[in-house]
ZAKERO-695537 format. One record per residue (C-alpha): z, x, y; residue number from 0; residue in one letter. Coordinates in steps of 0.001 Angstrom, whole numbers, padded with zeros to 6 digits. Layout:
N
<node><zz>Z</zz><xx>X</xx><yy>Y</yy><k>NUM</k><r>a</r></node>
...
# end
This chain:
75
<node><zz>-011412</zz><xx>-007663</xx><yy>-000521</yy><k>0</k><r>x</r></node>
<node><zz>-007636</zz><xx>-008262</xx><yy>-000177</yy><k>1</k><r>x</r></node>
<node><zz>-006504</zz><xx>-009893</xx><yy>-003348</yy><k>2</k><r>x</r></node>
<node><zz>-003186</zz><xx>-009551</xx><yy>-005310</yy><k>3</k><r>x</r></node>
<node><zz>-005395</zz><xx>-008854</xx><yy>-008667</yy><k>4</k><r>x</r></node>
<node><zz>-007772</zz><xx>-005977</xx><yy>-009224</yy><k>5</k><r>x</r></node>
<node><zz>-011273</zz><xx>-006584</xx><yy>-009675</yy><k>6</k><r>x</r></node>
<node><zz>-013720</zz><xx>-005119</xx><yy>-011988</yy><k>7</k><r>x</r></node>
<node><zz>-017418</zz><xx>-003928</xx><yy>-011543</yy><k>8</k><r>x</r></node>
<node><zz>-020224</zz><xx>-005604</xx><yy>-013117</yy><k>9</k><r>x</r></node>
<node><zz>-020166</zz><xx>-003024</xx><yy>-016009</yy><k>10</k><r>x</r></node>
<node><zz>-016482</zz><xx>-003832</xx><yy>-016619</yy><k>11</k><r>x</r></node>
<node><zz>-014976</zz><xx>-000781</xx><yy>-014990</yy><k>12</k><r>x</r></node>
<node><zz>-011900</zz><xx>-001132</xx><yy>-012616</yy><k>13</k><r>x</r></node>
<node><zz>-013151</zz><xx>-001386</xx><yy>-008909</yy><k>14</k><r>x</r></node>
<node><zz>-011337</zz><xx>001569</xx><yy>-007460</yy><k>15</k><r>x</r></node>
<node><zz>-013202</zz><xx>001604</xx><yy>-004167</yy><k>16</k><r>x</r></node>
<node><zz>-011933</zz><xx>-001838</xx><yy>-003269</yy><k>17</k><r>x</r></node>
<node><zz>-008619</zz><xx>-001225</xx><yy>-004583</yy><k>18</k><r>x</r></node>
<node><zz>-008158</zz><xx>002049</xx><yy>-002564</yy><k>19</k><r>x</r></node>
<node><zz>-009450</zz><xx>000134</xx><yy>000655</yy><k>20</k><r>x</r></node>
<node><zz>-007058</zz><xx>-002486</xx><yy>000137</yy><k>21</k><r>x</r></node>
<node><zz>-004018</zz><xx>-000317</xx><yy>-000686</yy><k>22</k><r>x</r></node>
<node><zz>-005005</zz><xx>001655</xx><yy>002541</yy><k>23</k><r>x</r></node>
<node><zz>-005028</zz><xx>-001389</xx><yy>004640</yy><k>24</k><r>x</r></node>
<node><zz>-001539</zz><xx>-002613</xx><yy>003468</yy><k>25</k><r>x</r></node>
<node><zz>-000272</zz><xx>000835</xx><yy>004011</yy><k>26</k><r>x</r></node>
<node><zz>-001381</zz><xx>000967</xx><yy>007576</yy><k>27</k><r>x</r></node>
<node><zz>000125</zz><xx>-002324</xx><yy>008112</yy><k>28</k><r>x</r></node>
<node><zz>003314</zz><xx>-001185</xx><yy>006767</yy><k>29</k><r>x</r></node>
<node><zz>003248</zz><xx>002080</xx><yy>008807</yy><k>30</k><r>x</r></node>
<node><zz>002509</zz><xx>000545</xx><yy>012145</yy><k>31</k><r>x</r></node>
<node><zz>004985</zz><xx>-002216</xx><yy>011471</yy><k>32</k><r>x</r></node>
<node><zz>007783</zz><xx>000224</xx><yy>010767</yy><k>33</k><r>x</r></node>
<node><zz>006963</zz><xx>001991</xx><yy>013910</yy><k>34</k><r>x</r></node>
<node><zz>006816</zz><xx>-001048</xx><yy>015976</yy><k>35</k><r>x</r></node>
<node><zz>010229</zz><xx>-002037</xx><yy>014749</yy><k>36</k><r>x</r></node>
<node><zz>011649</zz><xx>001368</xx><yy>015417</yy><k>37</k><r>x</r></node>
<node><zz>009903</zz><xx>001559</xx><yy>018880</yy><k>38</k><r>x</r></node>
<node><zz>011457</zz><xx>-001827</xx><yy>019956</yy><k>39</k><r>x</r></node>
<node><zz>014959</zz><xx>-000072</xx><yy>019194</yy><k>40</k><r>x</r></node>
<node><zz>013968</zz><xx>002754</xx><yy>021233</yy><k>41</k><r>x</r></node>
<node><zz>014466</zz><xx>005295</xx><yy>018395</yy><k>42</k><r>x</r></node>
<node><zz>011334</zz><xx>007097</xx><yy>017724</yy><k>43</k><r>x</r></node>
<node><zz>011465</zz><xx>010731</xx><yy>016735</yy><k>44</k><r>x</r></node>
<node><zz>010451</zz><xx>012918</xx><yy>013729</yy><k>45</k><r>x</r></node>
<node><zz>012815</zz><xx>011146</xx><yy>011386</yy><k>46</k><r>x</r></node>
<node><zz>011436</zz><xx>007661</xx><yy>012163</yy><k>47</k><r>x</r></node>
<node><zz>007896</zz><xx>008805</xx><yy>011875</yy><k>48</k><r>x</r></node>
<node><zz>008660</zz><xx>010363</xx><yy>008434</yy><k>49</k><r>x</r></node>
<node><zz>010377</zz><xx>007067</xx><yy>007419</yy><k>50</k><r>x</r></node>
<node><zz>007511</zz><xx>005087</xx><yy>008291</yy><k>51</k><r>x</r></node>
<node><zz>005243</zz><xx>007425</xx><yy>006491</yy><k>52</k><r>x</r></node>
<node><zz>007387</zz><xx>007202</xx><yy>003319</yy><k>53</k><r>x</r></node>
<node><zz>007273</zz><xx>003337</xx><yy>003654</yy><k>54</k><r>x</r></node>
<node><zz>003439</zz><xx>003443</xx><yy>004111</yy><k>55</k><r>x</r></node>
<node><zz>003044</zz><xx>005932</xx><yy>000896</yy><k>56</k><r>x</r></node>
<node><zz>005218</zz><xx>003546</xx><yy>-001221</yy><k>57</k><r>x</r></node>
<node><zz>003229</zz><xx>000390</xx><yy>-000204</yy><k>58</k><r>x</r></node>
<node><zz>000025</zz><xx>002224</xx><yy>-000949</yy><k>59</k><r>x</r></node>
<node><zz>000933</zz><xx>003043</xx><yy>-004544</yy><k>60</k><r>x</r></node>
<node><zz>002625</zz><xx>-000228</xx><yy>-004938</yy><k>61</k><r>x</r></node>
<node><zz>-000459</zz><xx>-002033</xx><yy>-004078</yy><k>62</k><r>x</r></node>
<node><zz>-002529</zz><xx>000088</xx><yy>-006555</yy><k>63</k><r>x</r></node>
<node><zz>000003</zz><xx>-000471</xx><yy>-009305</yy><k>64</k><r>x</r></node>
<node><zz>-000033</zz><xx>-004268</xx><yy>-008761</yy><k>65</k><r>x</r></node>
<node><zz>-003762</zz><xx>-004361</xx><yy>-008615</yy><k>66</k><r>x</r></node>
<node><zz>-004250</zz><xx>-002273</xx><yy>-011848</yy><k>67</k><r>x</r></node>
<node><zz>-001551</zz><xx>-004700</xx><yy>-013551</yy><k>68</k><r>x</r></node>
<node><zz>000746</zz><xx>-002002</xx><yy>-014436</yy><k>69</k><r>x</r></node>
<node><zz>003717</zz><xx>-003454</xx><yy>-016314</yy><k>70</k><r>x</r></node>
<node><zz>005948</zz><xx>-002769</xx><yy>-019267</yy><k>71</k><r>x</r></node>
<node><zz>004135</zz><xx>-003038</xx><yy>-022591</yy><k>72</k><r>x</r></node>
<node><zz>006028</zz><xx>-005801</xx><yy>-024603</yy><k>73</k><r>x</r></node>
<node><zz>007490</zz><xx>-004566</xx><yy>-027811</yy><k>74</k><r>x</r></node>
# end
């Protein structure tokens, strides 16, 4: 289920399955949006596909970080 916050299983452990699914969905959206934008300009080649892949990987890990609540520990 797509939500900004991660969810826990009934035993209190983090629900990695749904977090990975949500991150994969967001990464795929980013990848195909980037390709669509580049395709609209007529510039699709190896570099552009690589750039879309990097954007998708960044989105994947960013989504996981947000769901896990990763943030700097206050001192």
